[in-house]
C-alpha beads as a LAMMPS data file, in Angstrom:
LAMMPS data file: protein, C-alpha beads

148 atoms
147 bonds

1 atom types
1 bond types

-500.0 500.0 xlo xhi
-500.0 500.0 ylo yhi
-500.0 500.0 zlo zhi

Masses

1 110.0

Atoms # bond

1 1 1 -305.794 387.091 -422.660
2 1 1 -302.995 386.761 -425.497
3 1 1 -302.619 383.685 -427.414
4 1 1 -299.292 382.804 -428.960
5 1 1 -298.219 380.504 -431.703
6 1 1 -295.278 378.859 -432.167
7 1 1 -294.847 381.448 -435.326
8 1 1 -295.296 384.398 -432.928
9 1 1 -298.784 385.847 -434.307
10 1 1 -300.541 387.018 -431.126
11 1 1 -304.926 386.240 -431.104
12 1 1 -306.678 387.853 -428.913
13 1 1 -309.991 385.627 -428.846
14 1 1 -310.201 382.426 -427.151
15 1 1 -308.677 380.280 -429.922
16 1 1 -309.648 376.464 -430.451
17 1 1 -306.209 375.694 -431.240
18 1 1 -303.236 376.671 -433.383
19 1 1 -305.051 375.639 -436.516
20 1 1 -307.218 378.966 -435.952
21 1 1 -304.098 380.899 -436.234
22 1 1 -302.499 378.933 -439.354
23 1 1 -305.656 379.119 -441.471
24 1 1 -305.708 382.977 -440.583
25 1 1 -301.914 383.462 -442.472
26 1 1 -302.177 384.328 -445.875
27 1 1 -299.686 382.589 -448.452
28 1 1 -298.493 379.341 -448.248
29 1 1 -295.651 378.096 -445.815
30 1 1 -293.762 376.254 -447.734
31 1 1 -292.833 379.413 -449.818
32 1 1 -291.845 380.803 -446.742
33 1 1 -289.447 378.558 -446.355
34 1 1 -287.761 377.998 -449.618
35 1 1 -287.362 381.670 -449.554
36 1 1 -285.026 381.807 -446.486
37 1 1 -282.926 379.127 -448.165
38 1 1 -282.920 376.017 -450.811
39 1 1 -284.189 373.002 -448.853
40 1 1 -282.937 369.447 -449.757
41 1 1 -284.912 366.545 -451.294
42 1 1 -285.182 364.960 -448.076
43 1 1 -286.143 367.944 -446.417
44 1 1 -288.519 369.198 -448.819
45 1 1 -290.067 365.750 -448.551
46 1 1 -289.934 366.403 -444.584
47 1 1 -291.885 369.137 -445.103
48 1 1 -294.288 367.926 -447.314
49 1 1 -295.162 365.182 -444.953
50 1 1 -295.559 367.632 -442.222
51 1 1 -298.039 369.617 -444.502
52 1 1 -299.992 366.497 -444.734
53 1 1 -300.064 365.629 -441.479
54 1 1 -300.633 369.118 -440.389
55 1 1 -303.910 369.087 -443.150
56 1 1 -304.869 365.853 -441.411
57 1 1 -304.939 367.128 -437.720
58 1 1 -306.695 370.482 -438.811
59 1 1 -309.301 367.823 -440.226
60 1 1 -309.102 365.705 -437.130
61 1 1 -309.255 369.261 -434.867
62 1 1 -312.288 370.248 -437.002
63 1 1 -314.256 367.027 -436.186
64 1 1 -313.222 366.938 -432.589
65 1 1 -314.430 370.462 -432.540
66 1 1 -318.249 369.553 -434.357
67 1 1 -318.540 366.701 -432.030
68 1 1 -317.502 368.627 -428.500
69 1 1 -320.385 370.753 -430.585
70 1 1 -322.773 368.158 -430.586
71 1 1 -322.165 366.775 -427.136
72 1 1 -322.302 370.215 -425.801
73 1 1 -326.175 370.831 -426.925
74 1 1 -327.109 367.050 -425.576
75 1 1 -325.752 368.204 -422.316
76 1 1 -327.462 371.120 -422.682
77 1 1 -330.886 369.377 -423.451
78 1 1 -330.051 367.407 -420.827
79 1 1 -329.649 369.923 -418.029
80 1 1 -332.773 371.294 -419.574
81 1 1 -334.517 367.826 -418.983
82 1 1 -333.038 367.971 -415.285
83 1 1 -334.428 371.063 -414.877
84 1 1 -337.718 370.407 -415.861
85 1 1 -338.054 367.511 -414.159
86 1 1 -336.921 368.824 -410.815
87 1 1 -339.485 370.689 -411.148
88 1 1 -341.811 368.072 -411.390
89 1 1 -340.390 366.587 -408.438
90 1 1 -340.675 369.491 -406.409
91 1 1 -344.758 369.666 -407.543
92 1 1 -344.772 365.993 -406.679
93 1 1 -343.257 366.440 -403.363
94 1 1 -345.441 368.754 -402.084
95 1 1 -348.542 366.913 -403.547
96 1 1 -347.360 363.511 -401.740
97 1 1 -346.695 365.539 -398.235
98 1 1 -350.702 366.692 -398.964
99 1 1 -352.129 363.706 -399.253
100 1 1 -349.747 362.285 -396.299
101 1 1 -351.417 364.943 -394.455
102 1 1 -354.760 364.029 -395.269
103 1 1 -354.077 360.213 -394.724
104 1 1 -352.319 360.663 -391.059
105 1 1 -355.472 363.021 -390.533
106 1 1 -357.988 360.677 -391.759
107 1 1 -356.266 357.497 -390.006
108 1 1 -356.558 359.657 -386.550
109 1 1 -360.234 359.282 -387.285
110 1 1 -360.696 356.304 -388.456
111 1 1 -358.891 354.875 -385.013
112 1 1 -361.236 357.510 -382.839
113 1 1 -364.369 356.105 -384.801
114 1 1 -363.159 352.510 -384.267
115 1 1 -362.245 353.164 -380.781
116 1 1 -365.830 354.463 -379.737
117 1 1 -367.635 351.570 -381.830
118 1 1 -365.527 348.780 -380.408
119 1 1 -365.920 349.311 -376.855
120 1 1 -366.864 346.419 -374.991
121 1 1 -370.538 347.219 -374.633
122 1 1 -370.790 346.934 -378.186
123 1 1 -370.571 343.030 -377.771
124 1 1 -373.770 342.953 -379.626
125 1 1 -373.161 344.787 -382.135
126 1 1 -370.203 343.056 -382.949
127 1 1 -372.406 339.608 -383.272
128 1 1 -374.456 341.223 -385.605
129 1 1 -371.957 342.129 -387.735
130 1 1 -370.224 339.085 -388.436
131 1 1 -373.404 337.284 -388.961
132 1 1 -374.426 339.731 -391.669
133 1 1 -371.019 338.910 -393.051
134 1 1 -371.765 335.366 -392.571
135 1 1 -375.093 336.044 -394.562
136 1 1 -373.642 338.015 -397.263
137 1 1 -370.799 335.250 -398.356
138 1 1 -373.767 332.615 -398.217
139 1 1 -375.739 334.807 -400.896
140 1 1 -372.669 335.450 -402.858
141 1 1 -371.837 331.548 -402.994
142 1 1 -375.395 330.444 -403.824
143 1 1 -375.602 332.697 -406.585
144 1 1 -372.207 331.777 -407.943
145 1 1 -373.584 328.387 -407.887
146 1 1 -376.208 329.414 -410.049
147 1 1 -374.068 330.997 -412.706
148 1 1 -372.029 328.041 -412.827

Bonds

1 1 1 2
2 1 2 3
3 1 3 4
4 1 4 5
5 1 5 6
6 1 6 7
7 1 7 8
8 1 8 9
9 1 9 10
10 1 10 11
11 1 11 12
12 1 12 13
13 1 13 14
14 1 14 15
15 1 15 16
16 1 16 17
17 1 17 18
18 1 18 19
19 1 19 20
20 1 20 21
21 1 21 22
22 1 22 23
23 1 23 24
24 1 24 25
25 1 25 26
26 1 26 27
27 1 27 28
28 1 28 29
29 1 29 30
30 1 30 31
31 1 31 32
32 1 32 33
33 1 33 34
34 1 34 35
35 1 35 36
36 1 36 37
37 1 37 38
38 1 38 39
39 1 39 40
40 1 40 41
41 1 41 42
42 1 42 43
43 1 43 44
44 1 44 45
45 1 45 46
46 1 46 47
47 1 47 48
48 1 48 49
49 1 49 50
50 1 50 51
51 1 51 52
52 1 52 53
53 1 53 54
54 1 54 55
55 1 55 56
56 1 56 57
57 1 57 58
58 1 58 59
59 1 59 60
60 1 60 61
61 1 61 62
62 1 62 63
63 1 63 64
64 1 64 65
65 1 65 66
66 1 66 67
67 1 67 68
68 1 68 69
69 1 69 70
70 1 70 71
71 1 71 72
72 1 72 73
73 1 73 74
74 1 74 75
75 1 75 76
76 1 76 77
77 1 77 78
78 1 78 79
79 1 79 80
80 1 80 81
81 1 81 82
82 1 82 83
83 1 83 84
84 1 84 85
85 1 85 86
86 1 86 87
87 1 87 88
88 1 88 89
89 1 89 90
90 1 90 91
91 1 91 92
92 1 92 93
93 1 93 94
94 1 94 95
95 1 95 96
96 1 96 97
97 1 97 98
98 1 98 99
99 1 99 100
100 1 100 101
101 1 101 102
102 1 102 103
103 1 103 104
104 1 104 105
105 1 105 106
106 1 106 107
107 1 107 108
108 1 108 109
109 1 109 110
110 1 110 111
111 1 111 112
112 1 112 113
113 1 113 114
114 1 114 115
115 1 115 116
116 1 116 117
117 1 117 118
118 1 118 119
119 1 119 120
120 1 120 121
121 1 121 122
122 1 122 123
123 1 123 124
124 1 124 125
125 1 125 126
126 1 126 127
127 1 127 128
128 1 128 129
129 1 129 130
130 1 130 131
131 1 131 132
132 1 132 133
133 1 133 134
134 1 134 135
135 1 135 136
136 1 136 137
137 1 137 138
138 1 138 139
139 1 139 140
140 1 140 141
141 1 141 142
142 1 142 143
143 1 143 144
144 1 144 145
145 1 145 146
146 1 146 147
147 1 147 148
């Protein structure tokens, strides 16, 4: 692509704006206009104001370019962090799925074990376990009274 500034200069490379084209020009712009014709005082003042505004705009564009470059660097950093986080989340998801599979398997085995030992014929075992738990609670209560 060719970019053409208002003064007719063509530029092949990508430009940040017309300021780049003007910066590559040799010589003072105001001399070019003075050579073409003599300017009146009002025109000279207007030309000076225009040149000052042009310098201010070039400075602002330079600052804007610097800030855009900083934002670009920050965006690239954020992108890299997102990539790292995505990889970590993928690994974590795999580990969670693996753990979930193990939990489902353990849960199934525990249910089978409970069904086996909680059969109606095991009423005596249930009573013994309840008495054992009551005894254990009593021992813990007595120990807590001794330490107070």
